[in-house]
FITOR-852851 format. One record per residue (C-alpha): residue number from 1; chain; x, y, z. Coordinates in pm, 1 decimal. Example, Ala and Ser with C-alpha at 12.3 -4.5 7.8 and 13.67 -1.06 7.14 Angstrom:
% FITOR-852851
{k 1 c A px 1230.0 py -450.0 pz 780.0}
{k 2 c A px 1367.0 py -106.0 pz 714.0}
***
This chain:
% FITOR-852851
{k 1 c A px 3385.0 py 1945.3 pz 3198.9}
{k 2 c A px 3241.0 py 1886.3 pz 3522.6}
{k 3 c A px 3062.2 py 1557.0 pz 3564.5}
{k 4 c A px 2685.6 py 1739.7 pz 3658.0}
{k 5 c A px 2719.8 py 1900.5 pz 3316.4}
{k 6 c A px 2826.1 py 1620.4 pz 3104.7}
{k 7 c A px 2573.9 py 1388.0 pz 3313.7}
{k 8 c A px 2310.3 py 1648.8 pz 3225.6}
{k 9 c A px 2408.7 py 1670.6 pz 2841.2}
{k 10 c A px 2387.5 py 1299.0 pz 2838.4}
{k 11 c A px 2029.3 py 1296.1 pz 2973.4}
{k 12 c A px 1925.0 py 1559.2 pz 2745.4}
{k 13 c A px 2070.8 py 1360.5 pz 2451.4}
{k 14 c A px 1898.7 py 1073.1 pz 2566.8}
{k 15 c A px 1559.8 py 1243.1 pz 2630.0}
{k 16 c A px 1594.6 py 1398.0 pz 2254.7}
{k 17 c A px 1658.4 py 1008.7 pz 2110.0}
{k 18 c A px 1357.9 py 887.0 pz 2256.8}
{k 19 c A px 1139.4 py 1219.3 pz 2148.1}
{k 20 c A px 1270.3 py 1096.1 pz 1779.9}
{k 21 c A px 1218.3 py 732.7 pz 1791.0}
{k 22 c A px 892.7 py 803.5 pz 1928.5}
{k 23 c A px 810.1 py 1006.9 pz 1659.3}
{k 24 c A px 964.0 py 738.6 pz 1387.0}
{k 25 c A px 754.1 py 505.5 pz 1546.4}
{k 26 c A px 439.1 py 666.2 pz 1520.0}
{k 27 c A px 485.1 py 826.7 pz 1154.9}
{k 28 c A px 678.3 py 471.6 pz 1016.6}
{k 29 c A px 442.1 py 301.4 pz 1208.4}
{k 30 c A px 405.0 py 10.6 pz 924.6}
{k 31 c A px 775.8 py -4.0 pz 879.8}
{k 32 c A px 879.4 py -11.4 pz 1258.0}
{k 33 c A px 616.7 py -267.6 pz 1291.4}
{k 34 c A px 786.9 py -492.8 pz 1009.1}
{k 35 c A px 1118.8 py -417.2 pz 1138.1}
{k 36 c A px 1011.4 py -552.0 pz 1493.3}
{k 37 c A px 826.8 py -911.3 pz 1385.7}
{k 38 c A px 1173.5 py -948.1 pz 1195.5}
{k 39 c A px 1417.3 py -854.1 pz 1479.5}
{k 40 c A px 1219.3 py -1123.4 pz 1674.3}
{k 41 c A px 1173.1 py -1376.7 pz 1395.3}
{k 42 c A px 1575.9 py -1334.2 pz 1337.7}
{k 43 c A px 1606.6 py -1372.2 pz 1737.4}
{k 44 c A px 1400.3 py -1702.1 pz 1778.1}
{k 45 c A px 1603.0 py -1876.5 pz 1493.7}
{k 46 c A px 1910.7 py -1769.0 pz 1562.7}
{k 47 c A px 1928.0 py -1609.5 pz 1925.9}
{k 48 c A px 2092.2 py -1262.9 pz 1837.4}
{k 49 c A px 2040.7 py -1009.6 pz 1572.0}
{k 50 c A px 2150.9 py -649.2 pz 1485.4}
{k 51 c A px 1991.3 py -380.3 pz 1256.5}
{k 52 c A px 2172.2 py -532.3 pz 961.1}
{k 53 c A px 1924.6 py -838.5 pz 996.7}
{k 54 c A px 1641.5 py -655.0 pz 1043.2}
{k 55 c A px 1740.2 py -457.6 pz 701.2}
{k 56 c A px 1802.7 py -736.1 pz 523.4}
{k 57 c A px 1482.0 py -871.5 pz 605.0}
{k 58 c A px 1229.2 py -531.9 pz 542.6}
{k 59 c A px 1226.8 py -354.6 pz 230.3}
{k 60 c A px 1188.5 py 29.8 pz 283.6}
{k 61 c A px 929.4 py 201.8 pz 82.2}
{k 62 c A px 1026.6 py 458.2 pz -142.2}
{k 63 c A px 1100.5 py 748.5 pz 52.6}
{k 64 c A px 1103.2 py 607.7 pz 378.5}
{k 65 c A px 1470.0 py 633.3 pz 531.7}
{k 66 c A px 1630.6 py 370.7 pz 755.0}
{k 67 c A px 1638.3 py 564.6 pz 1043.7}
{k 68 c A px 1283.0 py 435.7 pz 1099.2}
{k 69 c A px 1472.7 py 87.8 pz 1184.6}
{k 70 c A px 1622.9 py 244.4 pz 1550.9}
{k 71 c A px 1203.8 py 278.6 pz 1656.6}
{k 72 c A px 1190.1 py -101.7 pz 1624.1}
{k 73 c A px 1377.5 py -245.4 pz 1945.1}
{k 74 c A px 1292.1 py -14.8 pz 2206.1}
{k 75 c A px 967.2 py -113.2 pz 2269.0}
{k 76 c A px 1060.6 py -445.5 pz 2254.5}
{k 77 c A px 1328.2 py -388.7 pz 2504.0}
{k 78 c A px 1119.9 py -194.3 pz 2758.9}
{k 79 c A px 847.7 py -440.1 pz 2757.3}
{k 80 c A px 1147.3 py -707.9 pz 2872.7}
{k 81 c A px 1144.5 py -936.9 pz 2556.9}
{k 82 c A px 1475.5 py -880.3 pz 2419.5}
{k 83 c A px 1788.9 py -704.8 pz 2583.4}
{k 84 c A px 2096.0 py -539.5 pz 2462.5}
{k 85 c A px 2418.2 py -772.2 pz 2451.9}
{k 86 c A px 2689.5 py -536.1 pz 2318.8}
{k 87 c A px 2792.4 py -437.9 pz 1997.7}
{k 88 c A px 2919.5 py -531.2 pz 1679.0}
{k 89 c A px 3041.1 py -345.0 pz 1383.7}
{k 90 c A px 2767.9 py -340.6 pz 1110.6}
{k 91 c A px 2853.6 py -545.9 pz 823.6}
{k 92 c A px 2703.7 py -294.1 pz 577.0}
{k 93 c A px 2973.4 py -99.4 pz 365.2}
{k 94 c A px 2796.5 py 228.3 pz 373.7}
{k 95 c A px 2811.1 py 223.3 pz 749.5}
{k 96 c A px 3161.0 py 236.3 pz 749.3}
{k 97 c A px 3168.5 py -51.9 pz 1022.0}
{k 98 c A px 3034.6 py 142.6 pz 1281.5}
{k 99 c A px 2933.4 py -35.8 pz 1613.0}
{k 100 c A px 2558.5 py -104.3 pz 1581.2}
{k 101 c A px 2367.3 py -307.2 pz 1926.8}
{k 102 c A px 2344.2 py -684.5 pz 1937.9}
{k 103 c A px 2013.0 py -778.2 pz 2074.4}
{k 104 c A px 1925.9 py -1099.8 pz 2207.3}
{k 105 c A px 1597.8 py -1265.1 pz 2357.6}
{k 106 c A px 1510.6 py -1204.0 pz 2730.1}
{k 107 c A px 1172.9 py -1401.8 pz 2723.4}
{k 108 c A px 1120.4 py -1623.6 pz 2454.6}
{k 109 c A px 717.8 py -1672.1 pz 2537.7}
{k 110 c A px 699.8 py -1302.0 pz 2538.3}
{k 111 c A px 825.2 py -1254.5 pz 2207.6}
{k 112 c A px 619.8 py -1558.3 pz 2060.6}
{k 113 c A px 269.1 py -1423.2 pz 2195.6}
{k 114 c A px 413.8 py -1073.9 pz 2092.7}
{k 115 c A px 384.1 py -1186.9 pz 1729.4}
{k 116 c A px 94.6 py -1363.2 pz 1779.0}
{k 117 c A px -63.2 py -1005.2 pz 1898.9}
{k 118 c A px 99.0 py -813.0 pz 1649.7}
{k 119 c A px 24.1 py -888.8 pz 1315.1}
{k 120 c A px 170.5 py -753.5 pz 991.9}
{k 121 c A px 7.9 py -386.4 pz 924.6}
{k 122 c A px -47.0 py -407.5 pz 570.7}
{k 123 c A px 73.9 py -185.7 pz 303.2}
{k 124 c A px -150.8 py 121.2 pz 256.9}
{k 125 c A px -365.9 py 175.3 pz -65.7}
{k 126 c A px -171.9 py 433.7 pz -308.0}
{k 127 c A px -452.7 py 699.4 pz -187.8}
{k 128 c A px -362.5 py 620.1 pz 138.4}
{k 129 c A px 27.6 py 616.6 pz 123.5}
{k 130 c A px 78.9 py 919.1 pz 343.2}
{k 131 c A px 8.2 py 645.2 pz 663.8}
{k 132 c A px 347.6 py 540.4 pz 520.0}
{k 133 c A px 541.6 py 833.5 pz 517.5}
{k 134 c A px 375.2 py 1104.3 pz 715.4}
{k 135 c A px 580.9 py 1375.4 pz 775.2}
{k 136 c A px 783.7 py 1389.5 pz 1054.9}
{k 137 c A px 771.9 py 1756.5 pz 1132.2}
{k 138 c A px 465.4 py 2001.6 pz 1076.9}
{k 139 c A px 516.1 py 2162.9 pz 758.4}
{k 140 c A px 246.8 py 2352.6 pz 764.9}
{k 141 c A px 372.3 py 2584.4 pz 1062.6}
{k 142 c A px 484.4 py 2944.9 pz 931.8}
{k 143 c A px 889.3 py 2968.9 pz 1020.3}
{k 144 c A px 1065.5 py 3310.2 pz 1049.0}
{k 145 c A px 1370.5 py 3327.4 pz 762.6}
{k 146 c A px 1666.9 py 3562.8 pz 901.7}
{k 147 c A px 1681.0 py 3854.4 pz 678.6}
{k 148 c A px 2056.9 py 3915.4 pz 538.4}
{k 149 c A px 2089.7 py 4191.8 pz 826.5}
{k 150 c A px 1975.4 py 3954.9 pz 1111.9}
{k 151 c A px 2168.2 py 3636.2 pz 973.1}
{k 152 c A px 2483.2 py 3846.7 pz 949.9}
{k 153 c A px 2426.7 py 3979.2 pz 1298.4}
{k 154 c A px 2428.9 py 3646.7 pz 1412.0}
{k 155 c A px 2745.5 py 3577.0 pz 1315.0}
***
């Protein structure tokens, strides 16, 4: 594969990842805020943290997947509050020792200020539950389902 193709593919993949994380941050705002606050609390206390620390501190509401935790550090890193400091193997057995980012504080005063300015979001009332778990995708759009002939032709 040429360098230009691999660079273009990498850029396209990065753009897709950022779009997906932005969608999660918007649609899972309460959980992402709690994850950000947990991440900063651990960093202020211990100096470094991974998603394992966040997962231990933040309980996911029923029906909310853990992928939303991936949206937590991005805004904090872009704001210069935290920085990636390498990788470590996760300690969660279900994650099969895959590498996760190790985060460190880049600016302690900014972290403390962020925590003061971004309080925990309340749990939505039961009748307002979709605010926690809004659909990630527009489920109202009709999508065409290929007929057997069309599906067979695609093979």
